[in-house]
N, C-alpha and C positions, 0 to 999 in steps of 0.2 A: 163036606159035600159041596160040590160046585154045580151051579145051574147056568146054562147058557141064556143070556138075555141081551139081545143086541150084540154089540162087539165085545162086551165085557162078560166075565164069568163072575158070579155071585157066590161067595162062600157063605154057607148057612152054618153059623157057629151054634153048636148044640149044647155047649157048656161043659164044665168039668175040667179039673187040672190036667187030665191025661190027653185031652184033645190036642192034636198037633195042627197048628194053623200053617198053611203053606207060605213059603217065603214070598211068593209072587202074587199073593192075594191082592186084589184091586178094590173090591167092594165087600162090605159085610152087611148082611141082612139078618136080623135076629128077632124072633117073635116069642120065644119061650124062656129064655135064660133070665134068671134073676140076679146072678152074680158073675161078673167078669173077673176072673182071678188074676193074681199078681203075674205081671209080665206076659199075659196071654197073647198080646199082639205086638210085643216089644220088637222094635227094629224091623217092622214090615215096611220097607222103604217104598213099596209100590201101592200101599194102601191109600186110597184117595177119598173114600166115602164110607161112613158107618151110619147105619140106621138104628136108632134105639127105640124101644117101645116104653110105655109108661110103667111097665112091671120091673124094670131094672132097679135093684135096691142098692147094689154096691159095685163100685169100680175099684179094683185092687191096685196096689202100689205098682207103678211103672207099667200099667196095663197097655198103654199106647205110647210109651216112652220111645222117642226117636222114630216116630212114624212121620218122617219129614214131608211126605206128599199129602198127608191128611189136610183137607181143605174145608172151608165154609164155616157154617155155624152148626154146633151140636146142641140139640135140645135135650136136657137131662131132667125132665119133669118127673118127680117121684123118687129120684135117686136120693137116698138118705146118707150114704157115705161115699166120698171120693178120696181115696188114700193118696198120700204124697207121690208126686212125680207121675201121676196117672197120665197126664198129657204133656209132660216135659218134652221140649224139643219139637213140638207140633207147631212150628212157626207160621204156617199158613192158615191156622184156625183163626177165624175172625171173632168167634164168640163161643164160650162154653158155659 
């Protein structure tokens, strides 16, 4: 689901292994998901921003692997498990 906000579209990730994340997603806003599954956003080269909420419990293996445009600081308060390679290749992240 994408919502127009300013010049960017926001993809609202609803969760689940079957949800297909668009290749051209730029921003992700998420308020209800507890688990981000394995490879959910892998290789989304245009993804620049992800907003996590305090209810995220697990980020799966390679969930954001090769999201080369992802920038800034990601606050992961309350996350219990971050699997291997979750943010591998996110070279512009300053803090996770």
